[in-house]
N, C-alpha and C positions, 0 to 999 in steps of 0.2 A: 388706767389701765393695769402696768409695774403689777400694782399693787392691790388688785382684783386678780388678773389671774394667779398671784405668784399665792395671793391665800386659797384661791378657790384648788389648786391646783394639792394645795399640802392641806389642806383642810382647816383653817386659821380662818373662823369669822373674822370679817371686816364688814366693817361698817363706814356708811362715805356720809358727810354730817353738809348738809347744801349751807349757801352761805348770801346767794344772789338770787334774787324772784326771777332771775331768769334761766336758772339752773338746769332745772327737770325739760325746758324748752334747746337750751342751745347749750349746754354741757355737761356732758355724763359720759361714761365710760360707756367703751364701745367694743370689748375682749369679752363680758358676757352680764352677766345681770348675776354674778352667787355674788351677793353683798347684800346688809341693809343700809336702809336711806330715810335717814333723818331731815324733814322734808317743815317747817314753817309751818303749813295748816291744809287748811280742805281743799283749796284752792292748785295748793300745785301737789297737793297726793295725786286729785285728780290727775293730774299732766302728769306723771308721776309714770301711775297706769297707761294712761295714752300714750303719750307719745312715746317714755324707753321702755314700754312691755314690761317693768316690776311688776312684779306675782303681788298681791294683794298683801300677803301678810310678812314682807318684806322693807312693808312702807311706812313709818310712823309716823304721826305725827308732832310734834319734838315744841314746837315754836321759832322766838325769832335770838339770839344771843345782844345779837348789835341790841332789839327793841327792851329787852330786859328795863336799862335804866331808869326808862318814860314810867317805869311806876314810883319813881325817887322824883319828891316836890324838886323844886330847888332852895338855894343856900339863899337868895336873896329875892324882892320884893322884886314883881312891875314897873315900879314909878325909878325902884334902887336900879335897876336896871339899863333903866330908857336913860337915865340920869348921864349916862355915862356917853350916850350915842345922843345929849342936849337935847330933848323928844319929853315933853309931860306927858302924865301918867297918861288925861281927856283924853290925848291923840290916836287917832286912827293909825297903828303901823300895819302894815302887811310889808314880811318876807317874800322878795326876789333872789329865787335861792335854785343856780346855777345848776346843768346840766352834764356827764361827758359826754353828751353830742353833737357838739361842733356845731351849736347853732349862733343865731348871731345875737347874743343877748346886749352885749352892746345899744344893739341900737330896739330890744328891745323895751333896757330901760329909759334909754333915749328917748322912744316914745313915750310912756307914764312919768315920762318929770315933763314932758311941751302940752301935755295933758293938763297937769296938773294945772300949771302957768296961765295952760289957758280958760281955766276953770272947764273942762269939757267934763272933765268928774270930783268931786267933790277935794276939799282938800288933804295929802291925807299922807305921810312919809313911809319911805322905803326906803330900804335894807336893804344890799345885795349881798348874796354870799354861792360867791362859785362852787364848784364842783372841787371839789378837793385835787381829781384830774383831769376836771376839763380846762382850763388853763385859759379860762375865762371868759371860752367859748371861743366864734368865731374873732381870727382884729385883737384876742384881749389885753392887746397891749394894750387900745383907746380906752381903757380905764383907766394910764394910769397915769394923766394929764387933763380929761377934763374936770372941769369943773360945776356940778351938780345945786343945785341949788336944793334941791323935795326929797334926795338923795343917802342916806351913811355907805359904807360898807358896814363888815363886816368884823369888829375891832380883832379877833381873830385870826382876822384872814385879809389885813393889808398887806400881810407879805411877801405875801402868796400874791395876791394883787399887782404886786411891784414888781412881782419876780421875772426876771428877762430869761421867758422861755423856749427862746434858742440857744442857749446855753446853759439852763437848766429846766427840762423835762417831766421829771420823775412823779412821782406821785406826794400828796403829801397825807400824812398820817394824823387826823382830827383825833381834838378828842371830844364822845362823846357825848360829855358834858355838855361841852361848849353849846354843842345844836342842841341839845336838850334848854339846857339856860335861855337859845334864842327864843326856839319852836316855845318856851311857856309865855317869852312876852309880846311876845307877837299875838293879832287877832285873825293874819290869816296869813296863807301861802301861796306864793304864782311858782310854778314851775316844771320848764319843759318836761318832762318825763323823770322824774327820780324817786330812789325809798326815798325819799323828804312830805311827797305826798302821801302817802298812808306812816308814818309817824305824825305830820298835821291832822289823819284821823282822829289817830292814838291818845290824843288829845282832845279833839272832840272841838273839835279846829276846824274851820272848813276852808277846803283845795281849788285853787285853780289852776286845770292845764291847760296850761297854753302850748295847742301844736302845730309851729311854723311849718303847716306842707309848701305854705308855699314859699320856704324860700331850699335853696340847693344846701339841704345841709344833708352831704350822702351816710353815714353813719344812723343818722336820724327819720332820713328814708327809710333806711332798709330796716329798720326793726319797733317801729308807732302801729305796728300795723300786725306785730307778736302776739299770739295771749292771750298770753297775760298781762301785755297790757292794756290790750282791743275787753281783755271781761270786767277789769278795773272800772273803767272811762263811763262804761255804762252803767257804774254804780247808781242813781240817784243822786246823790254824800257828795259827785266831784262835779263837778263843775268845767265843762269843754268849752275855749275857747278855739277853734278847729281857721289855721289864715289871721295875718296882721289884722284883717278886715273883722275880724272878732273880739280883736283881746281889748282896745279899750273898750267898749261895749261892755262886756263883759264884768269891767271894772266895778261897776254901779250895781250889778250881780249880784257878787261876791258882797260891799259891803250892805246892801239887806240880807243875808245871812250870818254877817257876824249881828246885823242887828236881832237878825228872830234867834230869842232867846231858846226856842228850843230846838233850834242844832247842833243842835254841841251834845243834847241825848243821845237824838238820832242817828 
């Protein structure tokens, strides 16, 4: 706000750069619209015009710096990457990517584990990657002592998973290259609302957005119906599971999308 106001008063051209998909919805300068705004694309340009009242000639579709890395291929093969997790290349591998919305991620992962063990869903491997400032969700410390059979932890996030969040709640600044390599290696992604769903689709892989609407997760309940989320979830390529009753049955649908060779192009 200070920069926008000073720039306007002193006639200094000011340019603001959007850094997350909710910026035009919930994070804006309030002192004036006398600046240029770089946004990710058409959706966020529309939001800037509708919700921020920006002049159309001052909103520029610029792209997202954090997604540029997905133009680059990983340095090692899927087989070599998965070998670190003791996973065979012909096994179905799904990434559960946590969010920053304080949902019950431990219970979600436990439900997946039990569904695999009970043959409710086909045999597959799950890699769990917490959001780098989500603290592994509600009571995330439960991940530290539980021994899963079919769940692997993202190697680059193990120290974070084992962190004492009561003593250290700082954000972990992850390397985008690690996320890119992980997404290249897996077959699909599950997430309760995170930009990693967009990254999944950039690589032509099927996402499942799990909306735990039946949980007492205050921040999640507050934001999950925001326009930037709702518009995205209405895309036919995004599989959505609303509530825990739909979660496990949706895994079978997700596997079918993995097997559909035309899905990647769509």
